[in-house]
PQR file with spaces between the fields and no chain letter, atoms N, CA, C, O and H, PARSE charges and radii, in Angstrom:
ATOM       1  N    MET     1      37.873  -28.776  -16.034 -0.4000 1.5000
ATOM       2  CA   MET     1      37.493  -29.794  -15.077 -0.0000 2.0000
ATOM       3  C    MET     1      38.602  -30.842  -14.999  0.5500 1.7000
ATOM       4  O    MET     1      39.333  -31.073  -15.962 -0.5500 1.4000
ATOM       5  N    THR     2      38.703  -31.458  -13.846 -0.4000 1.5000
ATOM       6  CA   THR     2      39.695  -32.514  -13.685 -0.0000 2.0000
ATOM       7  C    THR     2      39.197  -33.795  -14.339  0.5500 1.7000
ATOM       8  O    THR     2      38.025  -33.908  -14.698 -0.5500 1.4000
ATOM       9  H    THR     2      38.109  -31.270  -13.064  0.4000 1.0000
ATOM      10  N    ARG     3      40.091  -34.748  -14.487 -0.4000 1.5000
ATOM      11  CA   ARG     3      39.738  -36.027  -15.110 -0.0000 2.0000
ATOM      12  C    ARG     3      38.643  -36.740  -14.313  0.5500 1.7000
ATOM      13  O    ARG     3      37.731  -37.324  -14.898 -0.5500 1.4000
ATOM      14  H    ARG     3      41.044  -34.656  -14.195  0.4000 1.0000
ATOM      15  N    LYS     4      38.731  -36.693  -12.991 -0.4000 1.5000
ATOM      16  CA   LYS     4      37.731  -37.347  -12.144 -0.0000 2.0000
ATOM      17  C    LYS     4      36.369  -36.674  -12.284  0.5500 1.7000
ATOM      18  O    LYS     4      35.342  -37.351  -12.325 -0.5500 1.4000
ATOM      19  H    LYS     4      39.472  -36.218  -12.516  0.4000 1.0000
ATOM      20  N    GLN     5      36.359  -35.353  -12.355 -0.4000 1.5000
ATOM      21  CA   GLN     5      35.099  -34.635  -12.522 -0.0000 2.0000
ATOM      22  C    GLN     5      34.448  -34.974  -13.862  0.5500 1.7000
ATOM      23  O    GLN     5      33.236  -35.176  -13.937 -0.5500 1.4000
ATOM      24  H    GLN     5      37.194  -34.803  -12.322  0.4000 1.0000
ATOM      25  N    ILE     6      35.251  -35.033  -14.908 -0.4000 1.5000
ATOM      26  CA   ILE     6      34.720  -35.393  -16.220 -0.0000 2.0000
ATOM      27  C    ILE     6      34.155  -36.806  -16.185  0.5500 1.7000
ATOM      28  O    ILE     6      33.088  -37.062  -16.743 -0.5500 1.4000
ATOM      29  H    ILE     6      36.236  -34.869  -14.847  0.4000 1.0000
ATOM      30  N    ASP     7      34.854  -37.715  -15.539 -0.4000 1.5000
ATOM      31  CA   ASP     7      34.381  -39.097  -15.417 -0.0000 2.0000
ATOM      32  C    ASP     7      33.060  -39.152  -14.653  0.5500 1.7000
ATOM      33  O    ASP     7      32.140  -39.865  -15.054 -0.5500 1.4000
ATOM      34  H    ASP     7      35.720  -37.507  -15.085  0.4000 1.0000
ATOM      35  N    ASN     8      32.965  -38.404  -13.558 -0.4000 1.5000
ATOM      36  CA   ASN     8      31.737  -38.404  -12.762 -0.0000 2.0000
ATOM      37  C    ASN     8      30.556  -37.817  -13.529  0.5500 1.7000
ATOM      38  O    ASN     8      29.451  -38.356  -13.467 -0.5500 1.4000
ATOM      39  H    ASN     8      33.713  -37.826  -13.232  0.4000 1.0000
ATOM      40  N    VAL     9      30.773  -36.730  -14.241 -0.4000 1.5000
ATOM      41  CA   VAL     9      29.688  -36.117  -15.008 -0.0000 2.0000
ATOM      42  C    VAL     9      29.265  -37.041  -16.144  0.5500 1.7000
ATOM      43  O    VAL     9      28.077  -37.148  -16.451 -0.5500 1.4000
ATOM      44  H    VAL     9      31.670  -36.291  -14.291  0.4000 1.0000
ATOM      45  N    SER    10      30.225  -37.701  -16.762 -0.4000 1.5000
ATOM      46  CA   SER    10      29.923  -38.654  -17.819 -0.0000 2.0000
ATOM      47  C    SER    10      29.051  -39.794  -17.291  0.5500 1.7000
ATOM      48  O    SER    10      28.049  -40.152  -17.910 -0.5500 1.4000
ATOM      49  H    SER    10      31.190  -37.613  -16.513  0.4000 1.0000
ATOM      50  N    LYS    11      29.432  -40.355  -16.155 -0.4000 1.5000
ATOM      51  CA   LYS    11      28.632  -41.431  -15.547 -0.0000 2.0000
ATOM      52  C    LYS    11      27.238  -40.942  -15.169  0.5500 1.7000
ATOM      53  O    LYS    11      26.255  -41.663  -15.337 -0.5500 1.4000
ATOM      54  H    LYS    11      30.246  -40.063  -15.652  0.4000 1.0000
ATOM      55  N    TYR    12      27.155  -39.718  -14.658 -0.4000 1.5000
ATOM      56  CA   TYR    12      25.866  -39.136  -14.285 -0.0000 2.0000
ATOM      57  C    TYR    12      24.963  -39.015  -15.516  0.5500 1.7000
ATOM      58  O    TYR    12      23.777  -39.339  -15.450 -0.5500 1.4000
ATOM      59  H    TYR    12      27.954  -39.132  -14.522  0.4000 1.0000
ATOM      60  N    CYS    13      25.515  -38.556  -16.627 -0.4000 1.5000
ATOM      61  CA   CYS    13      24.721  -38.423  -17.848 -0.0000 2.0000
ATOM      62  C    CYS    13      24.249  -39.786  -18.348  0.5500 1.7000
ATOM      63  O    CYS    13      23.116  -39.911  -18.813 -0.5500 1.4000
ATOM      64  H    CYS    13      26.478  -38.293  -16.680  0.4000 1.0000
ATOM      65  N    TYR    14      25.094  -40.798  -18.259 -0.4000 1.5000
ATOM      66  CA   TYR    14      24.677  -42.147  -18.643 -0.0000 2.0000
ATOM      67  C    TYR    14      23.535  -42.637  -17.749  0.5500 1.7000
ATOM      68  O    TYR    14      22.583  -43.247  -18.237 -0.5500 1.4000
ATOM      69  H    TYR    14      26.014  -40.696  -17.881  0.4000 1.0000
ATOM      70  N    ASP    15      23.626  -42.373  -16.443 -0.4000 1.5000
ATOM      71  CA   ASP    15      22.569  -42.803  -15.524 -0.0000 2.0000
ATOM      72  C    ASP    15      21.259  -42.062  -15.788  0.5500 1.7000
ATOM      73  O    ASP    15      20.188  -42.668  -15.763 -0.5500 1.4000
ATOM      74  H    ASP    15      24.399  -41.878  -16.046  0.4000 1.0000
ATOM      75  N    VAL    16      21.338  -40.772  -16.037 -0.4000 1.5000
ATOM      76  CA   VAL    16      20.129  -39.999  -16.347 -0.0000 2.0000
ATOM      77  C    VAL    16      19.519  -40.499  -17.646  0.5500 1.7000
ATOM      78  O    VAL    16      18.296  -40.552  -17.783 -0.5500 1.4000
ATOM      79  H    VAL    16      22.208  -40.280  -16.057  0.4000 1.0000
ATOM      80  N    SER    17      20.366  -40.865  -18.599 -0.4000 1.5000
ATOM      81  CA   SER    17      19.878  -41.417  -19.856 -0.0000 2.0000
ATOM      82  C    SER    17      19.065  -42.688  -19.624  0.5500 1.7000
ATOM      83  O    SER    17      18.003  -42.876  -20.217 -0.5500 1.4000
ATOM      84  H    SER    17      21.359  -40.822  -18.488  0.4000 1.0000
ATOM      85  N    LYS    18      19.576  -43.554  -18.756 -0.4000 1.5000
ATOM      86  CA   LYS    18      18.839  -44.791  -18.439 -0.0000 2.0000
ATOM      87  C    LYS    18      17.501  -44.482  -17.782  0.5500 1.7000
ATOM      88  O    LYS    18      16.495  -45.126  -18.079 -0.5500 1.4000
ATOM      89  H    LYS    18      20.439  -43.401  -18.274  0.4000 1.0000
ATOM      90  N    LEU    19      17.489  -43.496  -16.891 -0.4000 1.5000
ATOM      91  CA   LEU    19      16.238  -43.113  -16.245 -0.0000 2.0000
ATOM      92  C    LEU    19      15.246  -42.528  -17.242  0.5500 1.7000
ATOM      93  O    LEU    19      14.044  -42.777  -17.150 -0.5500 1.4000
ATOM      94  H    LEU    19      18.306  -42.973  -16.650  0.4000 1.0000
ATOM      95  N    MET    20      15.749  -41.756  -18.185 -0.4000 1.5000
ATOM      96  CA   MET    20      14.875  -41.137  -19.182 -0.0000 2.0000
ATOM      97  C    MET    20      14.244  -42.170  -20.097  0.5500 1.7000
ATOM      98  O    MET    20      13.173  -41.928  -20.654 -0.5500 1.4000
ATOM      99  H    MET    20      16.725  -41.554  -18.260  0.4000 1.0000
ATOM     100  N    ILE    21      14.880  -43.302  -20.257 -0.4000 1.5000
ATOM     101  CA   ILE    21      14.263  -44.378  -21.033 -0.0000 2.0000
ATOM     102  C    ILE    21      13.245  -45.113  -20.176  0.5500 1.7000
ATOM     103  O    ILE    21      12.154  -45.441  -20.641 -0.5500 1.4000
ATOM     104  H    ILE    21      15.749  -43.499  -19.804  0.4000 1.0000
ATOM     105  N    GLY    22      13.603  -45.369  -18.932 -0.4000 1.5000
ATOM     106  CA   GLY    22      12.738  -46.166  -18.064 -0.0000 2.0000
ATOM     107  C    GLY    22      11.485  -45.461  -17.587  0.5500 1.7000
ATOM     108  O    GLY    22      10.415  -46.067  -17.551 -0.5500 1.4000
ATOM     109  H    GLY    22      14.489  -45.102  -18.555  0.4000 1.0000
ATOM     110  N    LEU    23      11.593  -44.199  -17.223 -0.4000 1.5000
ATOM     111  CA   LEU    23      10.434  -43.501  -16.655 -0.0000 2.0000
ATOM     112  C    LEU    23       9.242  -43.380  -17.610  0.5500 1.7000
ATOM     113  O    LEU    23       8.119  -43.658  -17.188 -0.5500 1.4000
ATOM     114  H    LEU    23      12.463  -43.707  -17.252  0.4000 1.0000
ATOM     115  N    PRO    24       9.425  -42.983  -18.857 -0.5600 1.5000
ATOM     116  CA   PRO    24       8.259  -42.920  -19.749  0.2800 2.0000
ATOM     117  C    PRO    24       7.642  -44.291  -20.013  0.5500 1.7000
ATOM     118  O    PRO    24       6.421  -44.411  -20.111 -0.5500 1.4000
ATOM     119  N    VAL    25       8.466  -45.311  -20.128 -0.4000 1.5000
ATOM     120  CA   VAL    25       7.940  -46.651  -20.390 -0.0000 2.0000
ATOM     121  C    VAL    25       7.128  -47.134  -19.198  0.5500 1.7000
ATOM     122  O    VAL    25       5.997  -47.593  -19.360 -0.5500 1.4000
ATOM     123  H    VAL    25       9.458  -45.213  -20.048  0.4000 1.0000
ATOM     124  N    VAL    26       7.696  -47.034  -18.003 -0.4000 1.5000
ATOM     125  CA   VAL    26       6.977  -47.465  -16.796 -0.0000 2.0000
ATOM     126  C    VAL    26       5.765  -46.574  -16.549  0.5500 1.7000
ATOM     127  O    VAL    26       4.703  -47.067  -16.169 -0.5500 1.4000
ATOM     128  H    VAL    26       8.614  -46.662  -17.871  0.4000 1.0000
ATOM     129  N    GLY    27       5.913  -45.271  -16.762 -0.4000 1.5000
ATOM     130  CA   GLY    27       4.794  -44.341  -16.579 -0.0000 2.0000
ATOM     131  C    GLY    27       3.636  -44.646  -17.503  0.5500 1.7000
ATOM     132  O    GLY    27       2.475  -44.578  -17.100 -0.5500 1.4000
ATOM     133  H    GLY    27       6.776  -44.871  -17.070  0.4000 1.0000
ATOM     134  N    ASN    28       3.949  -44.983  -18.744 -0.4000 1.5000
ATOM     135  CA   ASN    28       2.886  -45.334  -19.685 -0.0000 2.0000
ATOM     136  C    ASN    28       2.191  -46.627  -19.280  0.5500 1.7000
ATOM     137  O    ASN    28       0.978  -46.754  -19.448 -0.5500 1.4000
ATOM     138  H    ASN    28       4.892  -45.039  -19.072  0.4000 1.0000
ATOM     139  N    MET    29       2.940  -47.580  -18.752 -0.4000 1.5000
ATOM     140  CA   MET    29       2.310  -48.841  -18.336 -0.0000 2.0000
ATOM     141  C    MET    29       1.438  -48.635  -17.105  0.5500 1.7000
ATOM     142  O    MET    29       0.359  -49.221  -17.014 -0.5500 1.4000
ATOM     143  H    MET    29       3.925  -47.476  -18.616  0.4000 1.0000
ATOM     144  N    LEU    30       1.881  -47.816  -16.162 -0.4000 1.5000
ATOM     145  CA   LEU    30       1.130  -47.616  -14.930 -0.0000 2.0000
ATOM     146  C    LEU    30      -0.076  -46.698  -15.108  0.5500 1.7000
ATOM     147  O    LEU    30      -1.061  -46.834  -14.382 -0.5500 1.4000
ATOM     148  H    LEU    30       2.757  -47.340  -16.236  0.4000 1.0000
ATOM     149  N    SER    31      -0.018  -45.779  -16.044 -0.4000 1.5000
ATOM     150  CA   SER    31      -1.111  -44.822  -16.204 -0.0000 2.0000
ATOM     151  C    SER    31      -2.348  -45.453  -16.824  0.5500 1.7000
ATOM     152  O    SER    31      -3.452  -44.935  -16.651 -0.5500 1.4000
ATOM     153  H    SER    31       0.782  -45.669  -16.634  0.4000 1.0000
ATOM     154  N    GLY    32      -2.193  -46.536  -17.525 -0.4000 1.5000
ATOM     155  CA   GLY    32      -3.336  -47.189  -18.136 -0.0000 2.0000
ATOM     156  C    GLY    32      -3.624  -46.694  -19.542  0.5500 1.7000
ATOM     157  O    GLY    32      -4.358  -47.346  -20.285 -0.5500 1.4000
ATOM     158  H    GLY    32      -1.296  -46.957  -17.665  0.4000 1.0000
ATOM     159  N    LYS    33      -3.063  -45.556  -19.921 -0.4000 1.5000
ATOM     160  CA   LYS    33      -3.219  -45.083  -21.294 -0.0000 2.0000
ATOM     161  C    LYS    33      -1.843  -44.759  -21.858  0.5500 1.7000
ATOM     162  O    LYS    33      -0.992  -44.185  -21.178 -0.5500 1.4000
ATOM     163  H    LYS    33      -2.467  -45.026  -19.318  0.4000 1.0000
ATOM     164  N    PHE    34      -1.647  -45.132  -23.095 -0.4000 1.5000
ATOM     165  CA   PHE    34      -0.353  -44.979  -23.737 -0.0000 2.0000
ATOM     166  C    PHE    34      -0.259  -43.608  -24.396  0.5500 1.7000
ATOM     167  O    PHE    34      -1.198  -43.169  -25.060 -0.5500 1.4000
ATOM     168  H    PHE    34      -2.338  -45.598  -23.648  0.4000 1.0000
ATOM     169  N    SER    35       0.863  -42.939  -24.215 -0.4000 1.5000
ATOM     170  CA   SER    35       1.075  -41.623  -24.813 -0.0000 2.0000
ATOM     171  C    SER    35       2.365  -41.633  -25.624  0.5500 1.7000
ATOM     172  O    SER    35       3.460  -41.777  -25.081 -0.5500 1.4000
ATOM     173  H    SER    35       1.626  -43.296  -23.675  0.4000 1.0000
ATOM     174  N    TRP    36       2.208  -41.476  -26.939 -0.4000 1.5000
ATOM     175  CA   TRP    36       3.386  -41.410  -27.801 -0.0000 2.0000
ATOM     176  C    TRP    36       4.222  -40.173  -27.507  0.5500 1.7000
ATOM     177  O    TRP    36       5.446  -40.197  -27.635 -0.5500 1.4000
ATOM     178  H    TRP    36       1.318  -41.358  -27.380  0.4000 1.0000
ATOM     179  N    LYS    37       3.550  -39.083  -27.109 -0.4000 1.5000
ATOM     180  CA   LYS    37       4.267  -37.834  -26.833 -0.0000 2.0000
ATOM     181  C    LYS    37       5.221  -38.006  -25.650  0.5500 1.7000
ATOM     182  O    LYS    37       6.367  -37.560  -25.705 -0.5500 1.4000
ATOM     183  H    LYS    37       2.556  -39.063  -27.005  0.4000 1.0000
ATOM     184  N    VAL    38       4.755  -38.640  -24.599 -0.4000 1.5000
ATOM     185  CA   VAL    38       5.601  -38.876  -23.421 -0.0000 2.0000
ATOM     186  C    VAL    38       6.751  -39.809  -23.777  0.5500 1.7000
ATOM     187  O    VAL    38       7.892  -39.567  -23.383 -0.5500 1.4000
ATOM     188  H    VAL    38       3.824  -39.002  -24.554  0.4000 1.0000
ATOM     189  N    LEU    39       6.464  -40.851  -24.503 -0.4000 1.5000
ATOM     190  CA   LEU    39       7.504  -41.805  -24.889 -0.0000 2.0000
ATOM     191  C    LEU    39       8.548  -41.141  -25.787  0.5500 1.7000
ATOM     192  O    LEU    39       9.747  -41.333  -25.584 -0.5500 1.4000
ATOM     193  H    LEU    39       5.537  -41.048  -24.823  0.4000 1.0000
ATOM     194  N    ALA    40       8.112  -40.375  -26.764 -0.4000 1.5000
ATOM     195  CA   ALA    40       9.041  -39.710  -27.676 -0.0000 2.0000
ATOM     196  C    ALA    40       9.902  -38.686  -26.936  0.5500 1.7000
ATOM     197  O    ALA    40      11.105  -38.592  -27.178 -0.5500 1.4000
ATOM     198  H    ALA    40       7.139  -40.220  -26.930  0.4000 1.0000
ATOM     199  N    THR    41       9.288  -37.924  -26.039 -0.4000 1.5000
ATOM     200  CA   THR    41      10.044  -36.941  -25.258 -0.0000 2.0000
ATOM     201  C    THR    41      11.098  -37.636  -24.400  0.5500 1.7000
ATOM     202  O    THR    41      12.234  -37.171  -24.315 -0.5500 1.4000
ATOM     203  H    THR    41       8.310  -38.000  -25.842  0.4000 1.0000
ATOM     204  N    GLY    42      10.732  -38.728  -23.775 -0.4000 1.5000
ATOM     205  CA   GLY    42      11.679  -39.488  -22.956 -0.0000 2.0000
ATOM     206  C    GLY    42      12.829  -40.047  -23.771  0.5500 1.7000
ATOM     207  O    GLY    42      13.980  -40.013  -23.336 -0.5500 1.4000
ATOM     208  H    GLY    42       9.808  -39.106  -23.844  0.4000 1.0000
ATOM     209  N    LEU    43      12.521  -40.560  -24.954 -0.4000 1.5000
ATOM     210  CA   LEU    43      13.576  -41.117  -25.803 -0.0000 2.0000
ATOM     211  C    LEU    43      14.522  -40.036  -26.317  0.5500 1.7000
ATOM     212  O    LEU    43      15.731  -40.252  -26.389 -0.5500 1.4000
ATOM     213  H    LEU    43      11.586  -40.587  -25.307  0.4000 1.0000
ATOM     214  N    VAL    44      13.979  -38.877  -26.673 -0.4000 1.5000
ATOM     215  CA   VAL    44      14.821  -37.768  -27.135 -0.0000 2.0000
ATOM     216  C    VAL    44      15.725  -37.285  -26.002  0.5500 1.7000
ATOM     217  O    VAL    44      16.913  -37.041  -26.208 -0.5500 1.4000
ATOM     218  H    VAL    44      12.997  -38.701  -26.614  0.4000 1.0000
ATOM     219  N    ALA    45      15.151  -37.149  -24.802 -0.4000 1.5000
ATOM     220  CA   ALA    45      15.953  -36.719  -23.649 -0.0000 2.0000
ATOM     221  C    ALA    45      17.023  -37.760  -23.330  0.5500 1.7000
ATOM     222  O    ALA    45      18.164  -37.404  -23.037 -0.5500 1.4000
ATOM     223  H    ALA    45      14.185  -37.347  -24.634  0.4000 1.0000
ATOM     224  N    ALA    46      16.666  -39.035  -23.384 -0.4000 1.5000
ATOM     225  CA   ALA    46      17.633  -40.104  -23.111 -0.0000 2.0000
ATOM     226  C    ALA    46      18.769  -40.061  -24.121  0.5500 1.7000
ATOM     227  O    ALA    46      19.936  -40.180  -23.751 -0.5500 1.4000
ATOM     228  H    ALA    46      15.739  -39.325  -23.622  0.4000 1.0000
ATOM     229  N    PHE    47      18.435  -39.894  -25.385 -0.4000 1.5000
ATOM     230  CA   PHE    47      19.457  -39.830  -26.428 -0.0000 2.0000
ATOM     231  C    PHE    47      20.364  -38.617  -26.210  0.5500 1.7000
ATOM     232  O    PHE    47      21.579  -38.707  -26.387 -0.5500 1.4000
ATOM     233  H    PHE    47      17.486  -39.798  -25.686  0.4000 1.0000
ATOM     234  N    GLY    48      19.776  -37.494  -25.830 -0.4000 1.5000
ATOM     235  CA   GLY    48      20.561  -36.292  -25.572 -0.0000 2.0000
ATOM     236  C    GLY    48      21.544  -36.478  -24.430  0.5500 1.7000
ATOM     237  O    GLY    48      22.716  -36.124  -24.557 -0.5500 1.4000
ATOM     238  H    GLY    48      18.789  -37.421  -25.687  0.4000 1.0000
ATOM     239  N    PHE    49      21.081  -37.029  -23.318 -0.4000 1.5000
ATOM     240  CA   PHE    49      21.984  -37.264  -22.190 -0.0000 2.0000
ATOM     241  C    PHE    49      23.036  -38.304  -22.524  0.5500 1.7000
ATOM     242  O    PHE    49      24.171  -38.203  -22.059 -0.5500 1.4000
ATOM     243  H    PHE    49      20.128  -37.316  -23.215  0.4000 1.0000
ATOM     244  N    PHE    50      22.679  -39.304  -23.325 -0.4000 1.5000
ATOM     245  CA   PHE    50      23.657  -40.308  -23.729 -0.0000 2.0000
ATOM     246  C    PHE    50      24.757  -39.671  -24.570  0.5500 1.7000
ATOM     247  O    PHE    50      25.937  -39.961  -24.377 -0.5500 1.4000
ATOM     248  H    PHE    50      21.757  -39.386  -23.702  0.4000 1.0000
ATOM     249  N    ILE    51      24.374  -38.810  -25.495 -0.4000 1.5000
ATOM     250  CA   ILE    51      25.362  -38.131  -26.350 -0.0000 2.0000
ATOM     251  C    ILE    51      26.277  -37.248  -25.509  0.5500 1.7000
ATOM     252  O    ILE    51      27.489  -37.235  -25.728 -0.5500 1.4000
ATOM     253  H    ILE    51      23.415  -38.575  -25.652  0.4000 1.0000
ATOM     254  N    ILE    52      25.719  -36.514  -24.554 -0.4000 1.5000
ATOM     255  CA   ILE    52      26.541  -35.669  -23.678 -0.0000 2.0000
ATOM     256  C    ILE    52      27.533  -36.538  -22.902  0.5500 1.7000
ATOM     257  O    ILE    52      28.718  -36.215  -22.825 -0.5500 1.4000
ATOM     258  H    ILE    52      24.735  -36.525  -24.376  0.4000 1.0000
ATOM     259  N    GLY    53      27.047  -37.639  -22.330 -0.4000 1.5000
ATOM     260  CA   GLY    53      27.931  -38.555  -21.603 -0.0000 2.0000
ATOM     261  C    GLY    53      29.009  -39.133  -22.490  0.5500 1.7000
ATOM     262  O    GLY    53      30.165  -39.256  -22.083 -0.5500 1.4000
ATOM     263  H    GLY    53      26.084  -37.902  -22.393  0.4000 1.0000
ATOM     264  N    TYR    54      28.625  -39.491  -23.711 -0.4000 1.5000
ATOM     265  CA   TYR    54      29.600  -40.058  -24.658 -0.0000 2.0000
ATOM     266  C    TYR    54      30.676  -39.035  -25.015  0.5500 1.7000
ATOM     267  O    TYR    54      31.861  -39.364  -25.040 -0.5500 1.4000
ATOM     268  H    TYR    54      27.686  -39.391  -24.041  0.4000 1.0000
ATOM     269  N    LEU    55      30.270  -37.802  -25.291 -0.4000 1.5000
ATOM     270  CA   LEU    55      31.243  -36.772  -25.649 -0.0000 2.0000
ATOM     271  C    LEU    55      32.189  -36.468  -24.492  0.5500 1.7000
ATOM     272  O    LEU    55      33.386  -36.273  -24.701 -0.5500 1.4000
ATOM     273  H    LEU    55      29.307  -37.535  -25.271  0.4000 1.0000
ATOM     274  N    LEU    56      31.653  -36.428  -23.268 -0.4000 1.5000
ATOM     275  CA   LEU    56      32.519  -36.201  -22.112 -0.0000 2.0000
ATOM     276  C    LEU    56      33.467  -37.369  -21.897  0.5500 1.7000
ATOM     277  O    LEU    56      34.633  -37.175  -21.554 -0.5500 1.4000
ATOM     278  H    LEU    56      30.680  -36.587  -23.098  0.4000 1.0000
ATOM     279  N    ASP    57      32.971  -38.570  -22.096 -0.4000 1.5000
ATOM     280  CA   ASP    57      33.806  -39.764  -21.953 -0.0000 2.0000
ATOM     281  C    ASP    57      34.910  -39.767  -23.009  0.5500 1.7000
ATOM     282  O    ASP    57      36.054  -40.123  -22.723 -0.5500 1.4000
ATOM     283  H    ASP    57      32.024  -38.728  -22.375  0.4000 1.0000
ATOM     284  N    LYS    58      34.562  -39.372  -24.215 -0.4000 1.5000
ATOM     285  CA   LYS    58      35.546  -39.300  -25.295 -0.0000 2.0000
ATOM     286  C    LYS    58      36.592  -38.229  -24.988  0.5500 1.7000
ATOM     287  O    LYS    58      37.773  -38.410  -25.287 -0.5500 1.4000
ATOM     288  H    LYS    58      33.633  -39.082  -24.448  0.4000 1.0000
ATOM     289  N    LYS    59      36.161  -37.118  -24.394 -0.4000 1.5000
ATOM     290  CA   LYS    59      37.083  -36.053  -24.010 -0.0000 2.0000
ATOM     291  C    LYS    59      38.090  -36.577  -22.992  0.5500 1.7000
ATOM     292  O    LYS    59      39.278  -36.261  -23.055 -0.5500 1.4000
ATOM     293  H    LYS    59      35.202  -36.972  -24.152  0.4000 1.0000
ATOM     294  N    GLU    60      37.596  -37.382  -22.054 -0.4000 1.5000
ATOM     295  CA   GLU    60      38.483  -37.961  -21.044 -0.0000 2.0000
ATOM     296  C    GLU    60      39.494  -38.912  -21.670  0.5500 1.7000
ATOM     297  O    GLU    60      40.669  -38.908  -21.301 -0.5500 1.4000
ATOM     298  H    GLU    60      36.631  -37.639  -22.003  0.4000 1.0000
ATOM     299  N    VAL    61      39.041  -39.723  -22.611 -0.4000 1.5000
ATOM     300  CA   VAL    61      39.933  -40.667  -23.283 -0.0000 2.0000
ATOM     301  C    VAL    61      40.995  -39.903  -24.064  0.5500 1.7000
ATOM     302  O    VAL    61      42.164  -40.286  -24.069 -0.5500 1.4000
ATOM     303  H    VAL    61      38.087  -39.727  -22.911  0.4000 1.0000
ATOM     304  N    ASN    62      40.585  -38.824  -24.723 -0.4000 1.5000
ATOM     305  CA   ASN    62      41.563  -38.032  -25.492 -0.0000 2.0000
ATOM     306  C    ASN    62      42.597  -37.401  -24.575  0.5500 1.7000
ATOM     307  O    ASN    62      43.762  -37.279  -24.955 -0.5500 1.4000
ATOM     308  H    ASN    62      39.635  -38.513  -24.719  0.4000 1.0000
ATOM     309  N    LYS    63      42.191  -36.995  -23.364 -0.4000 1.5000
ATOM     310  CA   LYS    63      43.147  -36.447  -22.416 -0.0000 2.0000
ATOM     311  C    LYS    63      44.146  -37.511  -21.989  0.5500 1.7000
ATOM     312  O    LYS    63      45.330  -37.220  -21.821 -0.5500 1.4000
ATOM     313  H    LYS    63      41.245  -37.095  -23.056  0.4000 1.0000
ATOM     314  N    ASP    64      43.672  -38.753  -21.811 -0.4000 1.5000
ATOM     315  CA   ASP    64      44.571  -39.846  -21.431 -0.0000 2.0000
ATOM     316  C    ASP    64      45.577  -40.134  -22.532  0.5500 1.7000
ATOM     317  O    ASP    64      46.726  -40.466  -22.242 -0.5500 1.4000
ATOM     318  H    ASP    64      42.710  -38.989  -21.948  0.4000 1.0000
ATOM     319  N    ASP    65      45.174  -40.016  -23.773 -0.4000 1.5000
ATOM     320  CA   ASP    65      46.086  -40.270  -24.896 -0.0000 2.0000
ATOM     321  C    ASP    65      47.191  -39.217  -24.969  0.5500 1.7000
ATOM     322  O    ASP    65      48.310  -39.508  -25.391 -0.5500 1.4000
ATOM     323  H    ASP    65      44.240  -39.746  -24.009  0.4000 1.0000
ATOM     324  N    ALA    66      46.867  -37.996  -24.554 -0.4000 1.5000
ATOM     325  CA   ALA    66      47.847  -36.915  -24.631 -0.0000 2.0000
ATOM     326  C    ALA    66      48.944  -37.064  -23.584  0.5500 1.7000
ATOM     327  O    ALA    66      50.047  -36.550  -23.767 -0.5500 1.4000
ATOM     328  H    ALA    66      45.958  -37.760  -24.211  0.4000 1.0000
ATOM     329  N    ASN    67      48.650  -37.767  -22.482 -0.4000 1.5000
ATOM     330  CA   ASN    67      49.630  -37.921  -21.396 -0.0000 2.0000
ATOM     331  C    ASN    67      50.553  -39.065  -21.632  0.5500 1.7000
ATOM     332  O    ASN    67      51.433  -39.327  -20.812 -0.5500 1.4000
ATOM     333  H    ASN    67      47.753  -38.185  -22.334  0.4000 1.0000
């Protein structure tokens, strides 16, 4: 992938991570009943997307150092 593509995918993963944190929290507040399972699943997914974004971002930085 090109540097721009890596940057775009990294940003996308960071944005999805933010959504994965927000949706379970807002969903639990709007539903009227709290679900630990939904919250935990959202947090795990958010952490996963954050890690993917971080690794891609780090890959991009390492490519810049090589040039």
